[in-house]
C-alpha positions as CSV (number, residue, x, y, z in Angstrom):
1,M,0.0,0.0,0.0
2,I,1.1,3.6,-0.7
3,V,-0.1,6.3,1.7
4,G,0.2,10.0,0.9
5,T,-0.3,13.0,3.1
6,A,-2.4,16.1,2.4
7,G,-3.2,19.2,4.3
8,H,-2.3,22.8,5.1
9,I,1.3,23.9,5.9
10,D,2.4,23.5,9.5
11,H,-0.4,21.1,10.4
12,G,2.0,18.3,11.3
13,K,2.1,16.0,8.3
14,T,5.9,15.3,8.5
15,A,5.8,14.9,12.3
16,L,2.9,12.5,12.1
17,L,4.8,10.3,9.6
18,Q,7.8,10.2,11.9
19,A,5.5,9.2,14.8
20,L,3.9,6.4,12.6
21,T,7.1,5.0,11.1
22,G,9.8,6.0,13.6
23,Q,11.8,7.5,10.7
24,A,12.9,11.1,10.3
25,G,12.7,10.8,6.5
26,D,15.0,12.2,3.8
27,H,14.3,15.9,4.2
28,R,16.8,18.3,2.7
29,Q,19.0,20.7,4.7
30,E,17.0,23.7,3.5
31,E,13.8,22.0,4.7
32,R,15.2,21.3,8.1
33,A,16.5,24.8,8.4
34,R,13.2,26.4,7.4
35,G,11.1,23.9,9.3
36,M,8.8,23.2,6.4
37,T,8.5,20.6,3.6
38,I,9.3,22.0,0.2
39,D,9.5,18.9,-1.9
40,L,8.4,15.3,-1.7
41,G,9.6,13.1,1.2
42,Y,9.6,9.3,1.2
43,R,9.5,6.6,3.9
44,Y,9.0,2.9,4.0
45,A,7.9,1.1,7.2
46,A,6.1,-2.0,8.4
47,L,3.2,-0.9,10.5
48,A,3.3,-4.1,12.5
49,E,5.7,-6.9,13.0
50,G,5.7,-9.2,10.0
51,A,3.6,-6.8,7.9
52,P,4.8,-5.8,4.4
53,L,6.4,-2.5,4.0
54,T,4.1,0.4,3.5
55,G,5.3,3.3,1.4
56,F,4.6,6.9,2.6
57,I,4.8,10.0,0.5
58,D,5.0,13.3,2.4
59,V,3.9,16.3,0.4
60,P,4.4,20.0,1.1
61,G,1.5,22.0,2.4
62,H,2.5,25.5,1.2
63,E,0.5,26.9,-1.6
64,R,3.6,27.8,-3.5
65,F,4.5,24.1,-3.7
66,I,1.2,22.6,-4.9
67,H,3.0,21.4,-8.1
68,N,5.2,19.2,-5.9
69,M,2.1,18.0,-3.9
70,L,0.5,17.0,-7.2
71,A,3.5,15.1,-8.3
72,G,3.4,13.0,-5.2
73,A,-0.3,12.5,-5.0
74,H,-0.7,10.4,-8.2
75,G,-0.9,6.7,-7.8
76,I,-1.4,6.6,-4.0
77,D,-3.9,4.1,-2.5
78,L,-4.9,6.1,0.6
79,V,-4.7,9.7,1.6
80,L,-4.0,10.8,5.1
81,L,-5.6,14.2,5.4
82,V,-4.0,16.1,8.3
83,V,-5.9,19.0,10.0
84,A,-4.4,20.8,13.0
85,A,-6.8,21.1,16.0
86,D,-5.7,24.6,16.7
87,D,-6.0,26.0,13.2
88,G,-8.9,23.8,11.9
89,V,-9.7,23.7,8.2
90,M,-7.5,26.1,6.2
91,P,-7.1,27.1,2.5
92,Q,-4.7,24.3,1.6
93,T,-6.8,21.8,3.5
94,R,-9.6,22.6,1.0
95,E,-7.3,22.7,-2.0
96,H,-5.6,19.5,-1.2
97,L,-8.9,17.8,-0.6
98,A,-10.2,19.0,-4.0
99,I,-7.1,17.6,-5.6
100,I,-7.3,14.2,-4.1
101,E,-11.0,14.0,-5.0
102,L,-10.2,14.9,-8.6
103,L,-7.4,12.3,-8.7
104,G,-9.9,9.7,-7.5
105,I,-7.8,8.4,-4.7
106,P,-9.9,5.4,-3.4
107,Q,-9.6,5.8,0.4
108,A,-9.0,8.5,3.0
109,L,-8.4,8.8,6.7
110,V,-8.3,12.1,8.7
111,A,-5.8,12.9,11.4
112,I,-6.8,15.7,13.7
113,S,-3.3,16.6,14.8
114,K,-1.9,18.7,17.7
115,C,-4.7,17.7,20.0
116,D,-2.4,18.3,23.0
117,R,-2.6,22.0,22.3
118,V,-6.4,22.5,22.5
119,E,-9.3,22.0,24.8
120,P,-11.9,19.2,24.2
121,Q,-14.5,21.8,23.0
122,R,-12.1,23.0,20.3
123,L,-11.4,19.5,19.2
124,T,-15.2,18.9,18.8
125,Q,-15.5,22.1,16.7
126,V,-12.7,21.0,14.4
127,Q,-14.2,17.5,13.9
128,A,-17.5,19.1,13.0
129,Q,-15.7,21.4,10.5
130,V,-14.0,18.4,8.9
131,S,-17.2,16.5,8.7
132,A,-18.9,19.4,7.0
133,L,-16.0,19.7,4.6
134,L,-16.1,16.1,3.6
135,A,-19.9,15.6,3.5
136,P,-20.5,16.6,-0.2
137,G,-17.7,14.4,-1.5
138,P,-16.6,10.8,-1.7
139,Y,-14.9,10.8,1.7
140,A,-18.0,11.7,3.7
141,Q,-17.5,8.5,5.8
142,A,-13.8,8.8,6.3
143,K,-12.8,8.1,10.0
144,Q,-11.3,10.9,12.0
145,F,-8.4,10.2,14.5
146,P,-7.6,12.9,17.1
147,L,-3.9,12.5,18.0
148,S,-0.7,14.2,19.0
149,S,2.5,13.3,17.2
150,L,4.4,14.9,20.2
151,T,2.8,12.8,23.0
152,G,1.9,9.8,20.9
153,E,-1.8,10.0,21.9
154,G,-4.0,8.5,19.2
155,V,-1.1,7.4,16.9
156,E,-1.6,3.7,17.6
157,A,-5.3,3.9,16.7
158,L,-4.4,5.5,13.3
159,R,-1.7,2.9,12.8
160,Q,-4.2,0.1,13.3
161,A,-6.6,1.8,10.9
162,L,-3.9,1.9,8.3
163,L,-3.2,-1.8,8.9
164,D,-6.9,-2.6,8.4
165,A,-7.0,-0.5,5.2
166,E,-4.1,-2.6,3.7
167,H,-6.6,-5.5,3.6
168,T,-9.1,-3.5,1.6
169,V,-6.7,-1.9,-0.9
170,G,-7.5,-3.3,-4.3
171,Q,-4.7,-5.1,-6.0
172,R,-3.7,-3.1,-9.1
173,S,-3.7,-5.1,-12.3
174,A,-0.3,-6.0,-13.7
175,R,-1.9,-6.2,-17.2
176,G,-0.7,-3.8,-19.9
177,G,2.6,-2.1,-20.4
178,F,4.7,-0.8,-17.5
179,R,4.1,2.8,-16.8
180,L,6.2,4.9,-14.3
181,A,6.2,8.6,-13.9
182,V,9.6,9.7,-12.7
183,D,9.5,11.8,-9.5
184,R,13.2,11.6,-8.6
185,A,16.5,10.9,-10.4
186,F,19.9,10.7,-8.8
187,A,23.3,9.1,-9.2
188,V,24.6,6.2,-7.0
189,A,28.3,5.6,-6.8
190,G,29.2,2.4,-8.5
191,A,25.7,1.9,-9.9
192,G,25.0,5.0,-12.0
193,V,21.6,6.6,-12.6
194,V,18.6,5.7,-10.5
195,V,15.0,7.0,-11.0
196,T,12.1,6.5,-8.7
197,G,8.3,6.7,-9.0
198,T,5.0,5.0,-8.5
199,A,4.3,2.2,-10.9
200,L,0.9,2.9,-12.4
201,A,0.5,-0.2,-14.6
202,G,2.1,-3.4,-15.7
203,Q,5.3,-4.8,-14.4
204,V,9.0,-4.5,-15.0
205,S,12.0,-6.9,-14.6
206,A,15.7,-6.5,-14.5
207,G,17.0,-6.7,-18.0
208,D,13.9,-5.0,-19.6
209,T,14.3,-2.2,-22.1
210,L,12.1,0.9,-21.7
211,L,11.8,4.2,-23.4
212,L,12.5,7.3,-21.3
213,G,11.0,10.7,-21.7
214,K,9.3,12.4,-24.6
215,A,12.3,11.7,-26.9
216,G,11.9,8.0,-26.2
217,K,15.5,7.2,-25.3
218,P,16.0,3.4,-24.9
219,V,17.3,2.5,-21.5
220,R,17.9,-0.9,-19.9
221,V,16.9,-1.8,-16.4
222,R,20.1,-3.1,-14.6
223,G,18.4,-3.6,-11.3
224,L,15.5,-2.5,-9.2
225,H,13.9,-2.0,-5.8
226,A,10.2,-2.4,-5.0
227,Q,8.9,-0.8,-1.8
228,N,12.5,-0.1,-0.8
229,Q,13.6,-3.7,-1.1
230,A,15.8,-5.3,-3.8
231,A,13.6,-7.3,-6.2
232,L,13.7,-9.0,-9.6
233,V,10.2,-7.8,-10.6
234,A,8.2,-4.7,-9.7
235,Q,4.5,-4.1,-10.6
236,A,1.7,-1.6,-10.5
237,G,0.9,-0.2,-7.1
238,Q,4.5,-0.3,-5.8
239,R,7.0,2.4,-5.2
240,V,9.9,1.5,-7.6
241,A,13.5,2.5,-8.0
242,L,15.1,1.6,-11.3
243,N,18.9,1.5,-12.0
244,L,19.1,2.5,-15.6
245,H,21.8,2.1,-18.2
246,A,22.1,3.5,-21.7
247,E,24.8,4.8,-23.9
248,R,25.6,8.4,-22.9
249,L,22.9,8.5,-20.3
250,A,23.4,11.5,-18.1
251,L,21.5,12.6,-14.9
252,E,20.9,16.0,-16.5
253,Q,18.8,14.3,-19.2
254,I,16.2,13.1,-16.7
255,H,13.6,15.3,-15.2
256,R,10.6,15.0,-13.0
257,G,7.6,14.3,-15.3
258,D,9.5,12.0,-17.6
259,W,7.8,8.6,-18.3
260,L,9.2,5.1,-18.5
261,V,7.2,2.9,-20.8
262,P,7.8,0.0,-23.3
263,D,8.4,0.9,-26.9
264,W,4.9,-0.1,-28.1
265,L,3.2,2.2,-25.6
266,H,5.4,5.2,-26.2
267,A,3.2,7.8,-28.0
268,P,3.4,11.4,-26.5
269,S,0.7,13.6,-28.0
270,M,-0.1,17.2,-28.3
271,R,-4.0,16.9,-28.2
272,V,-5.9,15.1,-25.5
273,D,-9.7,14.8,-25.1
274,I,-10.9,14.7,-21.5
275,D,-14.0,14.7,-19.4
276,L,-13.6,18.0,-17.5
277,T,-15.2,19.0,-14.2
278,L,-14.9,22.5,-12.8
279,L,-14.7,22.6,-9.0
280,P,-17.9,23.7,-7.2
281,S,-15.9,26.2,-5.3
282,E,-14.7,28.0,-8.4
283,T,-15.9,31.6,-8.4
284,R,-15.3,32.4,-12.1
285,T,-16.8,31.1,-15.3
286,F,-14.4,29.0,-17.2
287,E,-14.1,30.3,-20.8
288,H,-13.4,28.4,-24.0
289,F,-9.7,28.3,-24.9
290,S,-8.5,29.4,-21.5
291,A,-4.9,28.8,-20.6
292,V,-4.1,26.3,-17.9
293,H,-1.5,24.2,-16.2
294,V,-2.1,20.5,-16.7
295,H,-0.8,18.1,-14.0
296,L,-0.8,14.4,-14.9
297,G,1.4,11.9,-13.1
298,T,4.4,13.9,-12.3
299,Q,4.1,16.1,-15.4
300,D,3.3,19.8,-15.4
301,V,2.7,21.3,-18.8
302,T,0.8,24.3,-20.1
303,A,-2.1,24.1,-22.5
304,R,-5.3,25.7,-23.9
305,V,-8.6,24.1,-23.2
306,A,-11.1,23.9,-26.0
307,L,-14.6,23.3,-24.7
308,L,-16.4,20.9,-27.0
309,E,-20.1,21.3,-25.9
310,G,-20.3,25.1,-25.4
311,E,-18.4,28.3,-24.9
312,K,-18.5,28.4,-21.1
313,L,-18.4,26.1,-18.1
314,Q,-19.9,27.0,-14.7
315,A,-18.8,25.9,-11.2
316,G,-19.6,22.3,-10.5
317,Q,-20.4,21.5,-14.1
318,R,-18.8,19.0,-16.4
319,M,-18.1,19.0,-20.2
320,F,-16.1,17.2,-22.8
321,A,-13.0,19.3,-23.6
322,Q,-9.8,19.1,-25.6
323,L,-6.3,20.0,-24.3
324,L,-4.1,21.7,-26.9
325,L,-0.8,21.2,-25.2
326,N,2.4,23.2,-25.4
327,A,4.5,20.1,-24.7
328,P,3.9,16.4,-25.3
329,L,1.9,14.5,-22.8
330,Q,2.3,10.7,-22.3
331,T,-1.1,9.4,-21.1
332,V,-3.7,6.6,-21.6
333,H,-7.5,6.3,-21.3
334,G,-8.6,6.7,-17.7
335,D,-5.7,8.7,-16.4
336,R,-6.7,11.4,-13.9
337,L,-5.5,14.9,-14.3
338,V,-5.8,18.3,-12.5
339,L,-6.0,21.7,-14.1
340,R,-4.7,24.9,-12.4
341,D,-5.0,28.4,-13.7
342,Q,-2.5,30.1,-16.0
343,R,-0.5,31.6,-13.1
344,A,-0.5,28.3,-11.2
345,Q,-2.1,30.0,-8.2
346,R,-5.4,28.0,-7.8
347,T,-6.9,24.7,-8.7
348,L,-9.7,25.0,-11.3
349,G,-10.8,21.4,-11.7
350,G,-9.8,18.2,-13.4
351,G,-11.0,15.1,-15.0
352,R,-10.3,11.9,-16.8
353,V,-8.4,11.3,-20.0
354,L,-10.7,9.8,-22.7
355,D,-8.6,9.9,-25.8
356,P,-4.8,10.7,-25.9
357,F,-4.9,11.1,-29.7
358,A,-7.6,13.6,-30.1
359,P,-8.5,14.8,-33.6
360,S,-7.8,18.4,-34.8
361,R,-10.9,18.5,-37.0
362,Q,-14.5,17.9,-36.4
363,R,-13.8,17.7,-32.7
364,R,-17.3,19.1,-31.9
365,S,-19.2,17.0,-34.4
366,E,-22.1,14.8,-33.3
367,M,-20.2,11.6,-34.3
368,R,-17.1,12.7,-32.2
369,L,-19.2,13.5,-29.2
370,R,-20.8,10.1,-29.4
371,Q,-17.4,8.5,-29.3
372,L,-16.4,10.6,-26.3
373,Q,-19.6,9.6,-24.5
374,A,-18.8,6.0,-25.1
375,L,-15.3,6.5,-23.8
376,S,-16.5,8.3,-20.7
377,E,-18.9,5.4,-19.8
378,A,-16.3,2.6,-20.5
379,H,-13.6,1.3,-18.1
380,A,-12.2,-1.2,-20.6
381,L,-11.6,-1.4,-24.3
382,E,-14.2,-4.1,-25.0
383,Q,-16.9,-1.9,-23.4
384,A,-16.1,1.1,-25.5
385,L,-15.3,-0.6,-28.8
386,P,-18.8,-1.2,-30.2
387,A,-19.8,2.4,-29.8
388,L,-16.5,3.7,-31.0
389,L,-16.8,1.6,-34.2
390,D,-20.4,2.6,-34.6
391,A,-19.3,6.2,-34.7
392,A,-16.2,5.4,-37.0
393,P,-17.4,4.4,-40.5
394,G,-13.8,4.7,-41.7
395,G,-12.6,2.1,-39.2
396,L,-10.1,2.3,-36.3
397,D,-6.4,1.6,-36.1
398,P,-5.8,-1.2,-33.5
399,Q,-2.3,0.1,-32.8
400,R,-3.8,3.4,-31.7
401,L,-6.3,1.5,-29.5
402,E,-3.5,-0.5,-27.9
403,R,-1.8,2.8,-26.9
404,Q,-5.0,4.5,-25.9
405,F,-6.1,1.7,-23.5
406,N,-2.7,0.2,-22.7
407,R,-3.8,-3.2,-23.9
408,Q,-2.0,-5.2,-26.5
409,R,-4.1,-6.9,-29.2
410,E,-3.5,-10.5,-28.0
411,T,-5.4,-9.7,-24.8
412,W,-8.6,-8.3,-26.5
413,A,-11.8,-10.2,-26.7
414,L,-13.4,-8.7,-29.8
415,P,-17.2,-9.0,-30.1
416,E,-18.7,-10.7,-33.2
417,T,-19.9,-7.4,-34.5
418,V,-16.2,-6.3,-35.1
419,Q,-14.5,-7.2,-38.4
420,V,-10.7,-7.1,-38.8
421,I,-9.6,-5.9,-42.2
422,A,-6.1,-6.5,-43.5
423,T,-4.7,-3.6,-45.5
424,R,-1.3,-2.8,-46.9
425,Q,-0.8,-0.3,-44.1
426,G,-1.7,-2.8,-41.4
427,P,-5.0,-4.1,-39.9
428,L,-8.1,-2.0,-39.3
429,L,-11.2,-2.6,-37.2
430,F,-14.6,-2.0,-38.7
431,A,-18.2,-2.6,-37.4
432,R,-19.5,-5.3,-39.7
433,H,-22.6,-3.3,-40.7
434,H,-20.3,-0.3,-41.7
435,W,-18.1,-2.6,-43.8
436,Q,-21.2,-4.0,-45.6
437,A,-22.6,-0.5,-46.1
438,L,-19.4,0.6,-47.6
439,K,-19.5,-2.2,-50.1
440,E,-23.1,-1.3,-51.0
441,R,-22.1,2.3,-51.4
442,I,-19.4,1.3,-53.9
443,T,-21.8,-0.6,-56.1
444,M,-24.3,2.1,-55.9
445,Q,-21.8,4.7,-56.9
446,L,-20.5,2.6,-59.8
447,A,-24.1,2.2,-61.0
448,L,-24.5,6.0,-60.8
449,F,-21.2,6.5,-62.7
450,H,-22.4,4.2,-65.5
451,E,-25.6,6.1,-65.7
452,Q,-23.8,9.4,-65.9
453,E,-21.0,8.2,-68.2
454,P,-22.5,5.5,-70.4
455,D,-19.8,5.9,-73.0
456,Q,-17.0,5.0,-70.5
457,L,-16.2,1.5,-69.4
458,G,-15.7,2.8,-65.8
459,P,-13.4,4.8,-63.5
460,D,-10.0,3.7,-62.3
461,R,-9.4,3.1,-58.6
462,D,-8.5,6.6,-57.6
463,R,-11.3,8.1,-59.6
464,L,-13.9,5.7,-58.1
465,R,-12.6,6.6,-54.6
466,R,-13.0,10.3,-55.3
467,F,-16.4,9.8,-56.9
468,A,-17.7,7.6,-54.0
469,A,-16.3,10.1,-51.4
470,L,-16.0,7.3,-48.8
471,P,-14.9,8.2,-45.3
472,M,-11.8,5.9,-45.3
473,E,-8.1,5.8,-46.0
474,R,-6.9,4.7,-49.4
475,S,-5.4,1.4,-48.0
476,A,-8.8,0.5,-46.6
477,F,-10.5,1.4,-49.8
478,V,-8.2,-0.9,-51.8
479,S,-9.0,-3.8,-49.4
480,L,-12.7,-3.1,-49.8
481,L,-12.4,-3.0,-53.6
482,E,-10.3,-6.3,-53.6
483,E,-13.1,-8.0,-51.7
484,L,-15.7,-6.8,-54.3
485,L,-13.5,-7.9,-57.2
486,E,-12.8,-11.4,-55.6
487,A,-16.6,-11.8,-55.1
488,G,-17.3,-10.8,-58.7
489,V,-19.6,-7.9,-57.6
490,V,-17.2,-5.5,-59.4
491,V,-15.0,-6.5,-62.4
492,S,-12.0,-4.8,-63.9
493,S,-11.0,-4.4,-67.6
494,G,-7.4,-3.3,-67.4
495,P,-7.4,-0.4,-65.0
496,W,-11.1,0.3,-65.5
497,L,-13.7,-0.8,-62.9
498,H,-17.3,-1.6,-63.7
499,L,-20.3,-3.7,-62.8
500,P,-20.4,-7.1,-64.5
501,E,-23.5,-6.3,-66.6
502,H,-22.2,-2.9,-67.8
503,K,-21.5,-2.5,-71.5
504,V,-20.2,0.7,-73.0
505,Q,-22.7,2.6,-75.0
506,L,-21.5,5.5,-77.2
507,S,-23.9,8.4,-77.5
508,D,-25.7,8.7,-80.8
509,A,-23.5,11.6,-81.8
510,D,-20.3,9.7,-80.9
511,A,-21.5,6.6,-82.7
512,V,-22.1,8.7,-85.9
513,L,-18.7,10.3,-85.6
514,W,-16.9,7.0,-85.1
515,A,-18.6,5.5,-88.1
516,L,-17.0,8.3,-90.2
517,L,-13.6,8.1,-88.6
518,E,-13.1,4.4,-88.5
519,P,-12.8,3.9,-92.4
520,E,-10.2,6.7,-92.6
521,L,-8.1,5.2,-89.8
522,S,-8.3,1.8,-91.4
523,R,-7.4,3.1,-94.8
524,G,-4.3,4.8,-93.4
525,E,-3.0,1.3,-92.3
526,Y,0.4,1.8,-90.8
527,D,0.4,5.6,-91.3
528,P,-3.1,6.8,-90.2
529,P,-4.1,10.5,-90.2
530,W,-3.5,12.7,-87.2
531,V,-6.4,14.1,-85.2
532,R,-6.2,17.5,-86.8
533,T,-6.4,15.9,-90.3
534,L,-9.4,13.7,-89.2
535,A,-11.2,16.8,-87.7
536,A,-10.6,18.9,-90.8
537,A,-11.8,16.2,-93.1
538,Q,-15.1,15.9,-91.2
539,G,-15.5,19.6,-90.5
540,R,-15.5,18.8,-86.7
541,D,-13.8,20.5,-83.8
542,E,-10.4,19.0,-83.1
543,A,-11.2,18.6,-79.3
544,D,-14.3,16.6,-80.0
545,V,-12.4,14.2,-82.3
546,R,-9.6,13.8,-79.7
547,L,-12.1,13.2,-76.9
548,L,-13.9,10.5,-78.8
549,L,-10.7,8.7,-79.8
550,R,-9.5,8.7,-76.2
551,K,-12.8,7.1,-75.1
552,L,-12.3,4.5,-77.8
553,A,-8.8,3.9,-76.6
554,R,-10.1,3.1,-73.1
555,L,-12.5,0.6,-74.7
556,G,-9.6,-1.0,-76.5
557,L,-10.9,-0.2,-80.0
558,V,-8.0,2.1,-80.9
559,H,-4.5,2.6,-79.5
560,Q,-2.9,6.0,-79.0
561,V,0.8,5.5,-80.1
562,V,1.8,9.1,-79.6
563,R,-0.3,12.2,-78.8
564,D,-3.0,12.7,-81.4
565,L,-2.0,9.6,-83.4
566,F,-4.4,6.6,-83.1
567,Y,-4.3,3.1,-84.6
568,P,-7.2,0.8,-84.9
569,E,-7.0,-2.4,-82.8
570,A,-6.8,-4.6,-86.0
571,T,-3.9,-2.6,-87.3
572,V,-2.0,-2.9,-84.0
573,R,-2.5,-6.7,-84.0
574,R,-1.2,-7.0,-87.6
575,M,1.9,-5.0,-86.6
576,A,2.4,-7.3,-83.6
577,D,2.2,-10.3,-85.9
578,M,5.0,-8.8,-88.1
579,L,7.2,-8.4,-85.0
580,L,6.7,-12.0,-84.0
581,Q,7.6,-13.1,-87.6
582,L,10.8,-11.1,-87.4
583,S,11.7,-12.6,-84.0
584,A,11.3,-16.1,-85.4
585,S,14.4,-15.6,-87.6
586,T,16.4,-13.4,-85.2
587,P,15.9,-12.7,-81.4
588,I,16.8,-9.1,-81.9
589,V,14.2,-6.8,-83.3
590,Q,15.8,-4.7,-86.0
591,V,14.2,-1.2,-86.6
592,A,15.3,-1.2,-90.2
593,A,13.7,-4.6,-90.9
594,F,10.4,-3.6,-89.1
595,R,10.4,-0.3,-91.1
596,D,10.7,-2.2,-94.4
597,M,7.9,-4.5,-93.5
598,L,5.6,-1.6,-92.7
599,G,6.8,0.5,-95.6
600,I,6.9,3.7,-93.6
601,G,9.6,6.1,-92.2
602,R,12.1,5.2,-89.5
603,K,10.8,7.8,-87.1
604,R,7.2,6.4,-87.2
605,S,8.6,2.8,-86.9
606,V,10.5,3.8,-83.7
607,Q,7.4,5.4,-82.2
608,I,5.4,2.2,-82.8
609,L,8.2,0.1,-81.3
610,E,8.3,2.4,-78.2
611,Y,4.5,1.9,-77.9
612,F,5.1,-1.9,-77.9
613,D,7.7,-1.4,-75.2
614,R,5.1,0.5,-73.0
615,I,2.4,-2.2,-73.4
616,G,4.9,-5.0,-72.8
617,L,5.3,-6.8,-76.1
618,T,8.9,-5.8,-76.4
619,R,11.7,-4.9,-74.0
620,R,14.5,-2.5,-74.8
621,V,18.0,-3.3,-73.4
622,A,20.6,-0.7,-74.2
623,D,20.3,-0.2,-78.0
624,Q,18.6,-3.5,-78.7
625,R,15.0,-4.7,-78.4
626,Y,13.6,-8.2,-77.8
627,I,10.2,-9.8,-77.7
628,R,9.0,-10.4,-74.1
629,A,8.4,-14.1,-73.7
630,D,5.9,-13.3,-70.9
631,S,3.9,-10.8,-72.9
632,A,0.2,-11.4,-72.9
633,L,-0.1,-9.8,-76.3
634,A,2.5,-12.2,-77.7
635,E,0.6,-15.2,-76.3
636,Q,-2.6,-13.9,-77.8
637,Q,-1.0,-13.5,-81.2
638,T,0.5,-17.0,-81.0
639,R,-2.8,-18.5,-80.2
640,H,-4.4,-16.7,-83.2
């Protein structure tokens, strides 16, 4: 169990821990000289003979050091709220209580300290104050223990309550990747760099490699301590010290707020969606895009808060919000955080992380708010997934979900309504009904395309994707299309996609023009007329003739050898036959021999051969050209 203190300055938190543990702690010289706690203090003690060691974190009570208090409060199992009997409830009593409520610390006990200084009537008054303070919140039933750290009165009763609480502390799950927020770093002679913190998830063993800080520097765990004892393995819920080793690792590179996580979990982000609650005691309306300090784990970063369901938030109200951070934040779904004002002078509120990878666009859309609602109601990935997928017609990346929920894929239990789709960029998750709807949309859009463009065989992949305007990445669209092609719902003719029953139909005007052009192209044989010549002969616009011939090229009725020069399909096949005849006598295609067979100029013969290179009948190597044995056109010509 890990116990943390909370309370106003000079209410006896440090003295109480010394009375409970018999240890003076590791306070710095400046703290001893000033008689006040400035930074975090740590102790480990068995509360009874044979009991496991309990970790104690002592936090400063001065308002100037709230940031240190927040760094120590994360991850504790029980808070020991200390209120001095002579002072009673003070400002930092209230602020510390608000913070531990926002952090969701599961248990609390109250120590009414310095009872030796007051009369019984005053003690009764302070106990009533504390009861009134706790009444609206989750610690309304917290037990109060009047005591004196100086005389020892009441300390034993508190110690026994802590022992009893150890039996009710929920065991933290070791599932998921190891997560530790660094609160201290120091050098040990003969060992090197050591960092400490509270393990929030997973487990770590000597020899493991982790990534350190926002840069993700790989470090190896040489050795470790758990709850101040040497160990081979440490896990969530323990205070952990790790001896780290890495090339050129210097103590100056490590700071409070750095995280240690495995490589698959390392994903600092600059936008985080949260479920935000403003403290009931807040006297000012919280405005959209206000500047704040964000405290999560041991991190303290500045950010702007974009409210997602309105422009203002009143005291005691909650709303979905997005943090636009000024420095990367390493977090996962369910993490608790606290917001303080821009000048770090008062606590505003806090909440729970919903999505560490918040979108920059459509963050207020109805679909996105539905996703956030599902995330706010779920405590596990399986609970949230159906609703997340229902609001994500373009699918979800499982790697992102792994990092969002700190759950690797092999531990998931996917419901039957979820479909895993393999793409060239990796797997994606889709709701089955969305995947089926996307298929139907493709066929509907293809039918619409055929209706609008009856003289075209169909669009290519990219044009169909643009035409259908599907809400999905290209890799997912390709997988969707491949399924339709495999099932025969969509067919391809070269690069063109169409429904099986679709046949190209030229418009009446195009059919009339083609009937006039075809004889002229055929009569030209191996030297057909250019587009401008055809257009002039028919008294047509050059652009209209060019457009029609390009349509016919897509249908395979003509071939565009060079710009504005088209050959009929039959003529191209005759020329291919000639090349195959030449190759029967010599493997090398001679330009001069091919020119002589066609009876045209060398320049045109080279243009035709270069076209055959492009469509795969021939291959040019240096200055020589060969028939490709694997050419589909060559195989067709041989069969004929």
